[in-house]
C-alpha positions in Angstrom: -18.4 -46.5 90.5 -19.0 -42.8 89.9 -19.9 -40.5 92.8 -21.5 -37.1 92.1 -21.0 -34.7 94.8 -18.3 -36.7 96.2 -16.1 -34.0 97.9 -18.1 -33.5 101.0 -18.1 -35.6 104.5 -19.9 -38.8 103.1 -18.0 -38.6 99.9 -14.6 -38.4 101.6 -15.8 -41.2 103.9 -16.8 -43.6 101.0 -13.6 -42.8 99.2 -11.6 -43.7 102.2 -13.8 -46.8 102.9 -14.6 -48.1 99.5 -11.5 -47.1 97.4 -9.8 -50.4 97.8 -12.8 -52.4 96.6 -14.3 -50.0 93.7 -12.5 -48.0 91.2 -13.9 -44.3 92.1 -14.5 -41.4 90.0 -15.8 -38.2 91.3 -17.9 -35.5 89.4 -17.8 -32.5 91.7 -18.7 -28.6 90.9 -15.8 -27.7 93.1 -12.6 -29.7 92.4 -10.2 -29.9 95.3 -6.7 -29.2 95.0 -5.9 -32.9 95.1 -7.8 -33.6 92.1 -7.0 -37.2 90.9 -10.2 -39.1 89.7 -11.9 -35.8 89.9 -13.8 -34.1 87.1 -15.4 -30.6 87.5 -19.0 -31.1 86.5 -22.2 -28.9 87.0 -24.9 -31.2 87.7 -27.5 -29.0 86.6 -26.2 -28.9 83.0 -27.7 -32.3 81.8 -25.5 -32.3 78.6 -22.4 -31.6 80.5 -23.4 -34.3 82.9 -24.1 -36.8 80.5 -20.8 -36.6 78.6 -18.7 -36.6 82.0 -20.2 -39.9 83.4 -17.6 -42.6 82.5 -19.5 -45.0 80.3 -18.0 -47.9 81.9 -19.6 -47.0 85.3 -21.6 -49.8 87.2 -23.0 -47.7 89.5 -23.7 -44.0 90.5 -24.1 -42.6 94.0 -25.9 -39.2 94.2 -24.6 -37.1 97.1 -25.4 -33.6 96.0 -26.4 -31.0 98.5 -26.5 -27.4 99.1 -27.3 -25.3 102.3 -29.6 -22.4 101.7 -31.7 -20.2 104.1 -35.2 -18.7 103.7 -36.2 -21.1 101.1 -39.7 -20.1 101.2 -39.2 -16.4 101.4 -36.1 -15.9 98.9 -37.2 -16.9 95.4 -33.5 -17.2 94.4 -32.9 -19.6 97.3 -35.9 -21.7 96.5 -34.7 -22.1 93.0 -31.1 -23.0 94.2 -32.7 -25.8 96.1 -34.9 -27.0 93.3 -31.9 -27.1 91.1 -29.9 -29.4 93.1 -32.3 -31.3 95.1 -34.8 -31.9 92.4 -33.6 -31.2 88.7 -30.2 -32.6 89.3 -31.7 -35.8 90.8 -33.9 -36.1 87.6 -30.8 -35.4 85.4 -28.8 -38.2 87.2 -31.4 -40.9 87.0 -32.1 -40.1 83.3 -28.5 -40.0 82.4 -28.2 -43.5 84.2 -31.0 -45.0 82.4 -29.4 -43.5 79.0 -26.1 -45.0 79.6 -27.5 -48.1 80.9 -25.8 -47.9 84.2 -27.8 -50.3 86.3 -27.3 -49.0 89.9 -28.2 -45.8 91.4 -27.8 -45.0 95.2 -29.4 -41.8 96.2 -28.4 -40.0 99.4 -31.8 -38.8 100.8 -32.6 -37.6 104.0 -34.0 -38.3 107.5 -35.7 -34.5 106.7 -38.3 -36.7 104.8 -40.0 -37.5 107.9 -38.5 -34.8 110.2 -42.3 -33.6 111.3 -42.2 -36.8 113.5 -38.9 -36.2 115.1 -37.4 -33.5 117.6 -34.0 -33.6 118.9 -33.5 -37.1 117.9 -36.6 -38.4 119.5 -39.6 -39.8 117.6 -42.9 -38.2 118.4 -44.8 -41.3 117.4 -43.9 -43.4 120.7 -42.0 -45.9 118.3 -39.5 -46.0 115.6 -40.3 -44.1 112.5 -40.4 -46.2 109.6 -40.5 -45.7 105.8 -44.4 -46.7 106.0 -45.2 -43.5 107.9 -46.5 -40.7 105.7 -43.4 -38.6 104.9 -44.5 -35.2 106.5 -41.4 -32.6 106.4 -40.8 -29.4 108.2 -39.0 -27.8 105.5 -38.2 -27.6 101.5 -35.2 -29.7 101.9 -37.1 -33.0 103.0 -39.8 -32.2 100.4 -37.7 -32.2 97.7 -35.6 -35.3 98.9 -38.9 -37.1 98.6 -39.7 -35.8 95.4 -36.3 -37.1 94.2 -37.0 -40.5 95.8 -40.6 -40.6 94.1 -38.5 -39.7 90.5 -36.4 -42.7 91.3 -39.6 -45.0 91.9 -40.8 -44.0 88.5 -37.7 -44.5 86.4 -36.8 -48.0 88.1 -40.4 -49.4 87.5 -40.6 -48.1 83.8 -40.8 -51.2 81.3 -37.7 -52.6 80.3 -35.6 -50.0 82.5 -32.5 -51.8 83.8 -32.0 -49.3 86.6 -32.1 -50.4 90.3 -32.6 -47.3 92.4 -31.8 -47.2 96.4 -32.8 -44.4 98.4 -30.8 -44.0 101.9 -32.4 -41.6 104.3 -29.4 -40.6 106.1 -29.4 -39.6 110.0 -26.4 -37.6 111.0 -22.8 -38.0 109.6 -20.0 -36.0 110.7 -16.5 -35.8 109.7 -15.1 -35.1 113.2 -17.2 -37.8 114.5 -15.9 -38.4 118.2 -15.8 -34.5 118.8 -19.3 -34.0 117.5 -20.8 -36.9 119.2 -19.4 -35.6 122.7 -20.7 -32.2 122.1 -24.3 -32.9 120.7 -26.5 -35.1 122.8 -28.8 -35.7 119.7 -26.2 -37.5 117.7 -26.2 -40.0 120.7 -29.6 -41.2 119.0 -29.2 -39.9 115.5 -25.6 -41.0 114.4 -24.7 -43.2 111.2 -21.1 -43.8 112.2 -18.5 -43.8 109.7 -18.1 -47.5 109.6 -21.8 -48.1 109.5 -22.0 -45.6 106.4 -19.3 -47.4 104.2 -21.3 -50.7 105.1 -24.8 -49.3 104.3 -23.6 -47.7 100.8 -21.6 -50.8 100.0 -24.8 -53.2 100.7 -26.8 -50.8 98.6 -24.3 -51.0 95.6 -24.5 -54.8 95.9 -28.1 -55.4 96.6 -30.4 -57.1 93.9 -33.4 -54.8 94.9 -35.1 -53.3 92.2 -36.2 -50.2 94.3 -35.9 -49.6 98.1 -35.7 -46.9 100.7 -34.0 -47.4 103.9 -33.1 -45.2 107.0 -29.3 -44.8 107.6 -28.9 -44.9 111.3 -26.4 -46.7 113.5 -28.0 -48.9 116.4 -27.7 -46.0 119.0 -30.1 -46.6 122.3 -33.1 -44.5 121.5 -32.6 -43.9 117.7 -35.8 -42.3 116.1 -35.7 -44.5 112.9 -36.2 -48.2 112.1 -33.6 -50.0 110.0 -35.4 -53.2 110.1 -36.0 -53.4 106.4 -32.3 -52.4 105.7 -31.3 -55.6 107.8 -33.9 -57.6 106.1 -33.5 -56.5 102.4 -29.8 -55.4 102.5 -28.3 -57.2 105.3 -27.6 -54.3 107.2 -26.2 -54.7 110.7 -24.9 -51.8 112.6 -21.3 -52.2 113.8 -20.3 -49.1 115.6 -22.8 -47.1 117.2 -22.8 -43.6 119.1 -22.1 -45.2 122.4 -19.0 -47.0 120.9 -17.9 -43.8 119.7 -18.2 -42.0 123.0 -16.4 -44.9 124.6 -13.4 -44.6 122.4 -13.0 -41.0 123.3 
């Protein structure tokens, strides 16, 4: 399994949680000091990316992300967002198809539909589902949605072997207990570490050709529905925000 952009919070959680089950190789622009199984790669360079992905990979997880400010005001920041959250997404999917890698899991975001959510509360009077039109408040959510749609196109091309799974991640934090205690929003939006590992593992194992799912633990009042993740992937939350709080 190859994780692209795997040195961040989710990548660290997956390496710890799935390291004994999968042979994990990390492609990362900024390689940490402990660099076993890491390779420095700029995912905005297609040829470098194509040459760097191990040819025996059975799956790719795309965790690429970048933080910018004033995306719609600063053209340079706008292009940085596009390069990481749109162009690189296409490059990864194209490389997977070219190399015959059958599974791509894309870490999308709840921000694809954040127009319907405020402070972890759905504005619809019910849980937000993947059937709700994906209005976003910002460029980040717009580009995540665009990348989801590229995956849909590629996964449904004739004779394409790829399966593409989009996971619209809720809130995942490195220092989970501390952050849940400090931030009431996380009481509703948290995707716990244990559930993060489970959800990605199920996505890797699934036989779904193309699917989009919200990644959130079974928190009281959670804003997003995980019904299709349960029906199609078998996802059942094991640790929610209240469990995390009770362990403090």
